[in-house]
C-alpha positions as CSV (number, residue, x, y, z in Angstrom):
1,M,18.7,9.2,14.5
2,P,16.9,6.2,12.9
3,Q,18.9,3.1,11.6
4,R,18.7,1.7,8.1
5,A,17.3,-1.7,7.8
6,D,19.8,-4.4,7.3
7,L,19.6,-7.4,5.1
8,S,18.1,-9.8,7.6
9,L,15.5,-7.1,8.7
10,A,14.9,-6.5,5.0
11,G,14.2,-10.2,4.5
12,V,11.7,-10.2,7.4
13,L,9.8,-7.0,5.9
14,L,9.3,-8.6,2.8
15,V,7.9,-11.9,4.4
16,S,5.2,-9.3,5.9
17,V,4.4,-7.9,2.7
18,T,0.4,-8.1,2.0
19,L,-2.0,-7.0,-0.7
20,S,-1.9,-3.4,0.0
21,G,1.7,-3.4,0.1
22,C,1.9,-2.2,3.7
23,L,4.5,-3.9,6.2
24,A,3.9,-5.3,9.6
25,T,6.2,-4.5,12.5
26,P,9.4,-6.7,12.2
27,S,11.4,-8.5,14.7
28,A,15.2,-8.8,14.0
29,N,15.8,-12.0,16.0
30,M,13.1,-14.2,14.2
31,N,14.5,-18.0,14.2
32,Y,12.4,-20.1,11.5
33,A,14.7,-23.0,12.2
34,Y,13.6,-24.4,8.8
35,S,16.0,-26.1,6.4
36,L,17.1,-24.1,3.0
37,D,15.7,-27.2,0.9
38,T,12.2,-26.4,1.9
39,M,12.1,-22.7,1.5
40,N,11.4,-22.8,-2.4
41,E,9.0,-25.6,-2.4
42,E,5.3,-24.4,-2.4
43,P,2.9,-25.7,0.3
44,N,0.4,-28.5,-0.4
45,L,-3.0,-26.6,0.4
46,Q,-5.2,-29.5,-0.1
47,D,-8.3,-27.2,-1.3
48,P,-8.6,-27.6,-5.0
49,A,-9.6,-23.9,-5.7
50,L,-6.5,-22.8,-3.7
51,T,-4.3,-25.3,-5.6
52,E,-5.7,-24.0,-8.9
53,L,-5.0,-20.2,-7.9
54,Q,-1.4,-21.2,-6.7
55,R,-0.7,-23.0,-10.1
56,N,-1.8,-19.9,-12.0
57,L,0.1,-17.5,-9.8
58,T,3.2,-19.6,-10.3
59,I,2.9,-19.4,-14.0
60,R,2.4,-15.4,-14.0
61,H,5.5,-15.3,-11.7
62,A,7.6,-16.7,-14.2
63,Q,6.2,-14.2,-16.7
64,I,6.8,-11.3,-14.2
65,E,10.2,-12.3,-13.6
66,S,11.3,-12.7,-17.1
67,N,10.3,-9.2,-18.1
68,P,9.1,-6.8,-15.1
69,D,9.0,-3.8,-17.4
70,A,6.4,-5.3,-19.5
71,W,4.3,-6.3,-16.9
72,F,4.4,-2.9,-14.6
73,T,4.1,-0.5,-17.8
74,G,1.7,0.3,-20.5
75,N,0.0,3.2,-22.4
76,S,-2.7,5.3,-20.6
77,V,-6.2,4.9,-22.0
78,C,-7.7,7.5,-19.9
79,E,-7.0,9.9,-17.0
80,L,-7.2,8.8,-13.3
81,S,-8.0,10.9,-10.7
82,T,-6.1,10.9,-7.4
83,D,-8.7,8.6,-6.1
84,G,-8.5,6.4,-8.9
85,Q,-4.5,6.2,-8.5
86,W,-4.9,5.2,-4.8
87,L,-7.4,2.5,-5.8
88,V,-4.9,1.2,-8.4
89,N,-2.3,1.0,-6.0
90,F,-3.9,-0.2,-2.8
91,S,-7.6,-1.3,-3.7
92,R,-8.6,1.4,-1.2
93,T,-9.3,5.0,-1.0
94,E,-6.6,7.6,0.5
95,A,-9.1,8.1,3.4
96,D,-9.1,4.3,4.1
97,M,-5.4,4.1,3.9
98,D,-5.0,7.0,6.3
99,A,-7.3,5.1,8.6
100,L,-5.1,1.9,8.2
101,H,-1.9,3.7,9.0
102,T,-3.2,5.6,12.0
103,F,-4.4,2.2,13.3
104,R,-1.1,0.6,12.7
105,E,0.7,3.2,14.6
106,R,-1.6,3.0,17.6
107,A,-1.3,-0.9,17.6
108,T,2.5,-1.5,16.7
109,G,4.1,2.0,16.6
110,T,4.9,1.7,12.9
111,K,4.6,5.0,11.2
112,S,4.1,4.9,7.2
113,V,4.4,7.5,4.6
114,V,3.3,7.1,1.1
115,T,4.3,9.0,-1.9
116,L,2.0,8.1,-5.1
117,N,3.8,8.2,-8.5
118,E,2.1,7.7,-11.8
119,A,-0.9,5.1,-11.8
120,K,-2.7,4.7,-15.0
121,L,-5.6,2.5,-16.7
122,I,-4.1,0.7,-19.8
123,E,-7.2,-1.3,-20.5
124,G,-10.8,-0.4,-19.7
125,K,-12.6,3.0,-19.4
126,C,-12.8,5.7,-16.8
127,V,-15.9,7.4,-15.3
128,D,-15.0,10.7,-13.3
129,G,-11.4,9.5,-13.1
130,M,-12.2,6.1,-11.7
131,P,-12.1,2.7,-13.2
132,D,-15.4,1.6,-14.2
133,G,-16.2,-2.2,-15.2
134,A,-13.6,-4.4,-16.4
135,F,-9.9,-2.8,-16.3
136,V,-6.1,-3.2,-16.3
137,A,-4.3,-0.8,-14.4
138,V,-0.6,0.0,-13.4
139,G,1.1,2.2,-10.8
140,S,3.8,2.8,-8.5
141,Y,4.3,4.4,-5.2
142,E,7.2,4.9,-2.6
143,M,6.6,3.9,1.1
144,T,9.0,4.9,4.0
145,T,8.2,3.2,7.5
146,T,9.8,3.9,10.7
147,T,9.3,1.5,13.7
148,T,11.1,0.8,17.0
149,V,12.7,-2.6,17.1
150,P,13.8,-4.2,20.2
151,G,17.6,-4.3,20.7
152,M,17.9,-1.8,17.4
153,G,16.1,1.4,18.4
154,L,14.3,3.3,15.6
155,V,14.7,1.6,12.3
156,E,13.6,3.4,9.0
157,S,13.0,1.2,5.9
158,S,12.1,2.7,2.2
159,L,11.0,0.9,-0.6
160,T,9.4,1.5,-4.2
161,N,6.7,-0.5,-5.2
162,R,5.4,-1.1,-9.0
163,T,1.7,-2.6,-9.2
164,R,-0.5,-4.0,-11.5
165,M,-4.2,-4.6,-11.1
166,E,-6.7,-6.6,-13.3
167,G,-10.3,-6.5,-12.1
168,Q,-13.6,-4.9,-12.0
169,A,-14.8,-1.7,-10.7
170,K,-18.3,-0.3,-9.6
171,N,-19.2,3.1,-8.1
172,G,-15.6,3.8,-7.4
173,R,-14.9,0.4,-5.7
174,V,-13.3,-3.0,-6.7
175,D,-16.0,-5.3,-7.0
176,G,-15.6,-8.9,-8.2
177,P,-12.5,-11.3,-9.0
178,L,-9.4,-9.1,-8.5
179,Y,-5.6,-9.9,-9.6
180,F,-3.2,-8.0,-7.9
181,A,0.7,-8.1,-8.4
182,S,3.5,-5.9,-7.2
183,E,7.1,-5.4,-7.5
184,T,8.9,-4.6,-4.1
185,S,12.5,-3.1,-4.4
186,F,14.5,-1.3,-1.5
187,P,18.3,-0.8,-0.5
188,I,19.8,-3.3,1.7
189,A,23.3,-1.9,1.4
190,P,25.1,0.9,-0.7
191,G,24.7,-0.2,-4.3
192,Q,22.5,-3.2,-3.5
193,V,18.9,-3.4,-3.8
194,M,16.7,-6.5,-3.0
195,T,13.5,-7.2,-5.0
196,S,10.4,-9.4,-4.5
197,F,7.4,-10.0,-6.4
198,L,4.0,-10.5,-4.7
199,Q,0.9,-11.4,-6.3
200,S,-2.7,-12.0,-4.8
201,Q,-5.9,-13.4,-6.2
202,G,-9.6,-13.2,-4.7
203,T,-12.7,-12.0,-4.8
204,F,-13.9,-8.3,-3.6
205,I,-17.6,-7.3,-2.9
206,D,-18.0,-3.6,-2.6
207,G,-14.6,-2.8,-2.1
208,R,-13.8,-5.6,0.6
209,E,-12.1,-8.8,0.5
210,T,-14.6,-11.6,0.8
211,G,-14.1,-15.3,1.1
212,K,-10.3,-17.0,0.6
213,H,-7.7,-14.9,-1.0
214,L,-4.2,-16.5,-1.8
215,V,-1.1,-14.3,-1.5
216,L,2.2,-15.5,-3.1
217,L,5.3,-14.0,-2.2
218,K,8.6,-14.9,-4.1
219,Q,12.1,-13.6,-3.4
220,A,15.5,-15.0,-4.6
221,N,15.8,-17.7,-2.1
222,S,12.3,-18.5,-0.7
223,V,8.7,-18.5,-1.4
224,N,6.1,-17.5,1.3
225,T,2.4,-18.1,0.8
226,F,-0.6,-16.6,2.8
227,V,-4.1,-18.0,2.6
228,N,-6.4,-15.4,4.1
229,E,-10.3,-16.1,4.5
230,H,-12.2,-12.9,5.1
231,R,-15.7,-12.8,6.6
232,H,-17.7,-9.7,7.4
233,A,-20.2,-8.6,10.0
234,S,-22.1,-5.2,10.9
235,Y,-19.4,-4.3,13.5
236,G,-16.3,-5.2,11.4
237,S,-14.1,-7.9,9.6
238,H,-12.8,-11.3,10.7
239,V,-9.9,-12.8,8.9
240,Q,-8.4,-16.3,9.4
241,A,-4.8,-16.4,7.9
242,Q,-2.2,-19.0,7.5
243,M,1.4,-18.2,6.8
244,Y,3.7,-20.6,4.9
245,M,7.4,-20.2,4.6
246,G,8.5,-22.5,1.6
247,S,6.5,-25.8,2.2
248,R,6.1,-25.1,6.0
249,L,3.2,-23.7,8.0
250,I,4.8,-21.1,10.2
251,A,1.8,-19.4,11.8
252,D,-2.0,-19.3,11.7
253,G,-4.5,-17.0,13.5
254,R,-7.5,-14.9,13.6
255,S,-8.2,-11.2,13.7
256,L,-10.8,-8.8,14.0
257,N,-10.6,-5.4,12.4
258,G,-6.9,-6.1,12.3
259,I,-6.2,-7.1,15.6
260,P,-5.6,-10.4,17.0
261,H,-8.7,-12.0,18.2
262,G,-9.0,-15.7,18.8
263,W,-6.5,-18.7,18.7
264,N,-3.1,-17.5,17.3
265,T,-0.4,-20.3,16.7
266,T,3.2,-20.2,15.4
267,Y,5.3,-23.1,14.5
268,L,8.6,-21.6,14.8
269,E,10.1,-23.7,17.3
270,S,8.4,-27.0,16.9
271,P,5.6,-28.7,14.6
272,A,3.3,-28.9,17.8
273,G,3.1,-24.9,17.7
274,Q,2.8,-22.4,20.4
275,R,-0.9,-21.3,21.0
276,V,-2.1,-18.3,22.3
277,C,-5.6,-16.9,23.0
278,Y,-6.4,-13.2,22.0
279,E,-9.4,-11.1,22.8
280,L,-9.3,-7.8,20.9
281,G,-5.2,-7.8,21.0
282,E,-5.3,-8.9,24.7
283,I,-4.1,-12.4,25.8
284,A,-6.9,-14.2,27.5
285,A,-7.8,-17.3,29.1
286,A,-8.1,-20.6,26.7
287,E,-11.7,-20.9,27.4
288,R,-12.3,-17.4,25.8
289,C,-11.2,-18.9,22.4
290,D,-12.2,-22.4,22.9
291,L,-16.0,-21.1,22.9
292,Q,-15.6,-18.7,19.9
293,L,-15.9,-21.5,17.5
294,P,-18.1,-24.4,17.7
295,P,-17.3,-28.1,16.5
296,V,-18.1,-28.2,13.0
297,G,-20.2,-31.4,13.3
298,L,-22.7,-29.4,15.5
299,V,-23.3,-26.7,13.1
300,G,-26.6,-27.1,11.1
301,S,-27.2,-30.3,13.2
302,L,-30.7,-29.6,14.3
303,A,-34.0,-29.5,12.1
304,E,-36.2,-26.5,12.0
305,E,-38.7,-28.0,14.3
306,E,-36.0,-29.0,16.9
307,L,-34.6,-25.4,16.9
308,N,-38.1,-23.9,17.4
309,Q,-38.5,-26.2,20.5
310,L,-35.5,-24.5,21.9
311,I,-36.3,-21.0,21.4
312,R,-39.0,-18.6,22.5
313,Q,-40.6,-16.1,20.1
314,D,-40.8,-13.3,22.5
315,N,-38.2,-11.6,25.2
316,Q,-39.9,-12.9,28.3
317,G,-37.6,-15.8,28.7
318,K,-34.8,-15.9,31.3
319,Y,-32.0,-15.8,28.7
320,I,-32.3,-13.1,26.0
321,S,-31.2,-14.2,22.5
322,P,-28.3,-12.2,21.1
323,Y,-29.8,-12.6,17.6
324,T,-33.0,-11.2,16.4
325,S,-35.8,-13.3,14.4
326,D,-34.3,-11.9,11.3
327,D,-31.0,-13.5,12.2
328,V,-29.0,-10.5,12.8
329,L,-27.3,-9.2,16.0
330,A,-29.6,-7.5,18.4
331,E,-28.7,-3.9,18.7
332,W,-27.3,-4.4,22.3
333,V,-24.8,-7.0,21.3
334,N,-23.5,-4.5,18.6
335,T,-23.4,-1.8,21.2
336,V,-21.3,-3.9,23.6
337,V,-19.1,-5.1,20.7
338,I,-18.4,-1.6,19.6
339,V,-17.9,-0.4,23.2
340,N,-15.4,-3.2,23.6
341,I,-13.6,-2.5,20.3
342,G,-13.4,1.2,21.4
343,S,-11.7,0.5,24.4
344,T,-8.6,-1.1,22.4
345,M,-9.0,1.3,19.4
346,G,-9.7,4.4,21.2
347,T,-10.7,7.2,18.9
348,L,-11.0,4.8,16.0
349,A,-14.0,3.1,17.5
350,G,-16.2,5.3,15.3
351,A,-14.6,4.1,12.3
352,A,-14.5,0.7,13.5
353,A,-18.5,0.7,13.9
354,G,-18.9,2.3,10.7
355,G,-16.9,-0.2,8.9
356,A,-14.3,2.1,7.2
357,I,-11.5,0.7,9.4
358,A,-12.7,-2.7,9.0
359,A,-12.8,-2.2,5.1
360,A,-9.2,-0.8,5.3
361,A,-7.5,-3.2,7.8
362,D,-9.1,-6.6,7.1
363,F,-6.6,-7.7,4.5
364,V,-3.6,-7.1,6.8
365,P,-3.0,-10.2,8.9
366,Y,-2.1,-8.6,12.2
367,G,-2.9,-11.9,14.2
368,L,0.3,-13.3,12.6
369,G,2.1,-10.0,12.2
370,S,1.6,-9.5,16.1
371,L,2.9,-13.0,16.9
372,L,5.8,-13.2,14.7
373,M,6.9,-9.7,15.1
374,A,6.0,-9.0,18.8
375,A,3.9,-6.0,17.4
376,M,1.4,-5.9,20.0
377,T,3.3,-3.8,22.8
378,A,0.8,-0.8,22.6
379,E,-1.6,0.1,24.8
380,V,-4.8,-2.1,24.6
381,G,-8.1,-1.7,26.5
382,K,-9.7,-3.9,29.2
383,R,-12.6,-6.3,28.1
384,V,-16.1,-4.9,28.9
385,G,-17.3,-7.2,32.0
386,R,-21.0,-8.1,33.0
387,E,-21.9,-4.7,34.7
388,A,-20.3,-2.7,32.0
389,A,-21.9,-4.5,29.3
390,I,-25.4,-4.1,30.8
391,A,-24.7,-0.5,31.3
392,A,-23.2,0.1,27.8
393,S,-26.5,-1.4,26.2
394,G,-28.6,0.9,28.2
395,G,-29.5,-1.6,31.1
396,W,-31.8,-4.8,31.1
397,D,-35.1,-3.1,29.9
398,N,-33.2,-2.0,26.9
399,I,-31.7,-5.3,26.1
400,R,-35.1,-7.1,26.4
401,A,-36.8,-4.1,24.1
402,S,-34.0,-4.8,21.5
403,S,-34.6,-8.5,21.1
404,D,-37.7,-10.5,20.1
405,Q,-36.3,-14.0,21.1
406,S,-35.2,-15.7,24.3
407,F,-34.7,-19.0,26.0
408,D,-35.7,-20.6,29.2
409,S,-32.5,-22.4,29.8
410,A,-28.8,-21.8,29.2
411,D,-28.5,-25.3,27.9
412,A,-31.4,-24.4,25.1
413,M,-29.5,-21.2,24.2
414,A,-26.2,-23.0,23.8
415,R,-27.6,-25.7,21.5
416,Y,-29.5,-23.1,19.7
417,L,-26.8,-20.7,19.1
418,I,-24.2,-23.6,18.0
419,A,-26.7,-25.2,15.5
420,K,-28.3,-22.1,14.0
421,H,-25.7,-19.7,14.1
422,G,-22.2,-21.5,14.5
423,D,-21.1,-20.8,10.8
424,S,-21.7,-16.9,11.0
425,A,-19.2,-14.5,11.2
426,T,-21.0,-12.8,14.1
427,Y,-21.2,-16.0,16.4
428,S,-18.1,-15.5,18.2
429,E,-19.0,-12.0,19.3
430,A,-22.3,-13.2,20.0
431,V,-21.2,-15.7,22.4
432,R,-18.5,-13.5,24.0
433,V,-21.2,-10.9,24.7
434,S,-23.6,-13.5,26.1
435,T,-21.2,-15.1,28.3
436,D,-20.2,-12.0,29.9
437,L,-24.2,-11.3,30.4
438,Y,-24.8,-14.8,31.7
439,P,-21.8,-16.6,33.0
440,D,-23.5,-20.0,33.4
441,L,-23.8,-20.0,29.6
442,R,-20.0,-20.9,29.3
443,A,-20.6,-24.0,31.2
444,A,-23.6,-24.8,28.7
445,L,-21.5,-24.2,25.9
446,K,-18.8,-26.6,27.4
447,R,-21.4,-29.3,27.8
448,A,-22.6,-28.8,24.3
449,Y,-19.2,-28.9,22.7
């Protein structure tokens, strides 16, 4: 028999709300060790653009809180289809959300069931039941989540969400700047309901968050801020996320297709933080994360002439380039990445390769959720090693055939990759696969760093 969530668990769940209204897996024993006087202070985000977003969302929060009904209701101007209703409530299709929930269940054991209520356009126009062009819409839904919490067993939490979306749509997808707000309410005791207001602002391109997004979550006695930066590659989506409780940074981390990938750090016990290196959900040696991101000063540090001296414009060098001459990942690298993701995501590998699961999952900061809520207890796959990488890509002949650039030395390869591709969303995977293929490249990267 599932238990109902108590007050402390409910608070943790609300802290975990993200743009979609989905919930990460909670831990009932979280100890933030922060003083109450910092809980209502907003963080100093340094970045002027984020600070402006923060100011705008704070002003809007006061407006929402003073009259929620006016914010989340309105007269319909056109009829939305079921697909349009999913878009308004989640900025995703029903299929994308199903894929996300399936992924979350595999990764965290959390089951989610969504029941849509009314959703309607109150400004703009519809084409075939979908928003088209600039629009304002409101909606609502109910969600029930069931998860196993250590020490508590099976816990069920139900909530009701009212949503508001202001943005633009094109060909059935959100496209352009988007404002999203939600009012989340759920019972915490007989006759008692907790309510929080979440807002998000950022840019979508063809249905996917791109660049920096700011998420502001306010409850009765606290404010929580998420800063999520989204970068997309052919095999999926990278997210770098920071989570603040009040004015204090409590976690930062990286994820790929919704699972921890890269350095993830929590600051729950000390300002120094606790760093953990993840590779596709597995804890990995520190050097695996150290090599995923090059020092900023080295990126773009070489002129075109110097770069040309490091690389061969053929595939006959000792070290095959993970990038082709048009600056995209070689097919053999994509193959290994997809096989590697597949070993972790099982039957969802095909969706990850096609981008559907990436489009659905990239806005959920699972890197943070896994650390804070101890969610990564599910089965994960093993990393693809050197021989498996070669086999997965069809052997050395196929590796050479799908590349048109190469290097004569590991040092030349390291310097080139850092300077040319170090700021690319694909860099970490190119390095990860290449160092599996050429173990001496690790030492060359360390020397270059």
